[in-house]
Every structure is written in structure tokens, then in C-alpha cells.
C-alpha positions in Angstrom: -67.7 -11.3 -47.4 -66.0 -14.1 -45.4 -66.7 -17.7 -46.4 -65.7 -19.0 -42.9 -67.5 -18.6 -39.6 -65.1 -20.7 -37.5 -61.4 -20.0 -37.4 -60.6 -23.7 -37.0 -62.1 -24.3 -40.5 -59.6 -21.8 -42.1 -56.7 -23.4 -43.9 -53.3 -22.6 -42.1 -52.1 -20.7 -45.1 -55.1 -18.3 -45.0 -54.7 -17.5 -41.3 -53.6 -14.0 -40.3 -51.0 -15.3 -37.8 -49.2 -17.4 -40.4 -49.0 -14.5 -42.9 -48.0 -12.1 -40.2 -45.0 -14.4 -39.4 -44.2 -14.4 -43.1 -44.2 -10.6 -43.2 -42.0 -10.4 -40.1 -39.5 -12.9 -41.5 -39.4 -11.1 -44.8 -38.5 -7.8 -43.0 -36.0 -9.4 -40.6 -34.2 -11.2 -43.4 -34.3 -8.1 -45.7 -36.3 -10.0 -48.3 -33.9 -13.0 -48.4 -36.7 -15.4 -47.5 -39.4 -15.4 -50.2 -42.3 -16.0 -47.8 -43.8 -12.7 -48.5 -44.3 -13.9 -52.1 -46.4 -16.7 -50.6 -48.6 -14.2 -48.7 -49.1 -12.1 -51.9 -50.1 -15.2 -53.8 -52.6 -16.1 -51.1 -54.0 -12.5 -51.2 -54.4 -12.7 -55.0 -56.2 -16.0 -54.8 -58.5 -15.2 -51.8 -58.7 -13.7 -48.3 -56.6 -13.9 -45.2 -58.7 -14.3 -42.0 -58.4 -13.0 -38.4 -59.8 -14.9 -35.4 -62.2 -12.1 -34.7 -65.8 -12.3 -36.1 -67.9 -9.7 -37.8 -71.3 -8.8 -36.4 -72.9 -11.2 -38.9 -70.9 -14.2 -37.5 -68.3 -14.5 -40.3 -64.6 -14.0 -39.7 -62.9 -10.7 -40.3 -60.5 -10.5 -43.3 -57.4 -8.4 -44.0 -58.3 -4.9 -45.1 -57.2 -3.3 -48.3 -54.5 -1.4 -46.3 -53.0 -4.8 -45.1 -53.0 -6.0 -48.7 -51.3 -2.8 -50.0 -48.6 -3.0 -47.3 -47.9 -6.6 -48.3 -47.5 -5.8 -51.9 -45.4 -2.7 -51.2 -43.0 -4.8 -49.0 -42.7 -7.2 -52.0 -42.0 -4.4 -54.5 -38.4 -3.5 -53.4 -37.1 -7.1 -53.6 -38.8 -7.6 -57.0 -37.2 -4.4 -58.4 -33.8 -5.4 -56.9 -34.1 -8.8 -58.5 -34.9 -7.2 -61.8 -31.9 -4.9 -61.6 -29.6 -7.7 -60.8 -30.9 -9.8 -63.7 -30.7 -6.9 -66.1 -27.1 -6.3 -65.0 -26.1 -9.9 -65.4 -27.8 -10.0 -68.8 -26.0 -6.8 -69.9 -29.0 -4.5 -70.3 
């Protein structure tokens, strides 16, 4: 359930538009900008909100599918980073 009923009350970091930009920048820079990591941290610590309201008056939040896609997009750079670190460390 959403804790906000007005979009203006939602912190900028929890707004869908902000995190959508983070996702797009992540894809366009091939993971070079770690902004998707910010989105994933925000998702772990709470919800990301749309401007649209539910029938009960609270704001809609990102679905489980949105959350899965965000984490899947983060998975490849994390694996690549791990491989590079393992290579440098000589494993």
C-alpha cells in the first residue's frame, strides 16, 4: 500500500520519472553510470511512485515486474565488475 496520496509529497528520489531517467542513462551508457544502483537501493528501501492514483486515493507504485527488470539490468555490470576484479586479483 502506498504511503503517499499526493505526488508533490513524494521525495524526488522515489518518483518514477527520476528512476526511469536513471534506467535510460544506465542503458545508454552501457552501465558506465552507476545510477541504476541508486534505483535498486531505493527499491530495496521502499517504493517508487507514479503520478497516477489507485482507486483508494493513494499513488500507484512500481510493480514487481518493474523491480525485476531493474535488478536484471544491474546484474550484468555487477558480474562484469566481479570478473574484472577476479582477473586483477589473479583468481
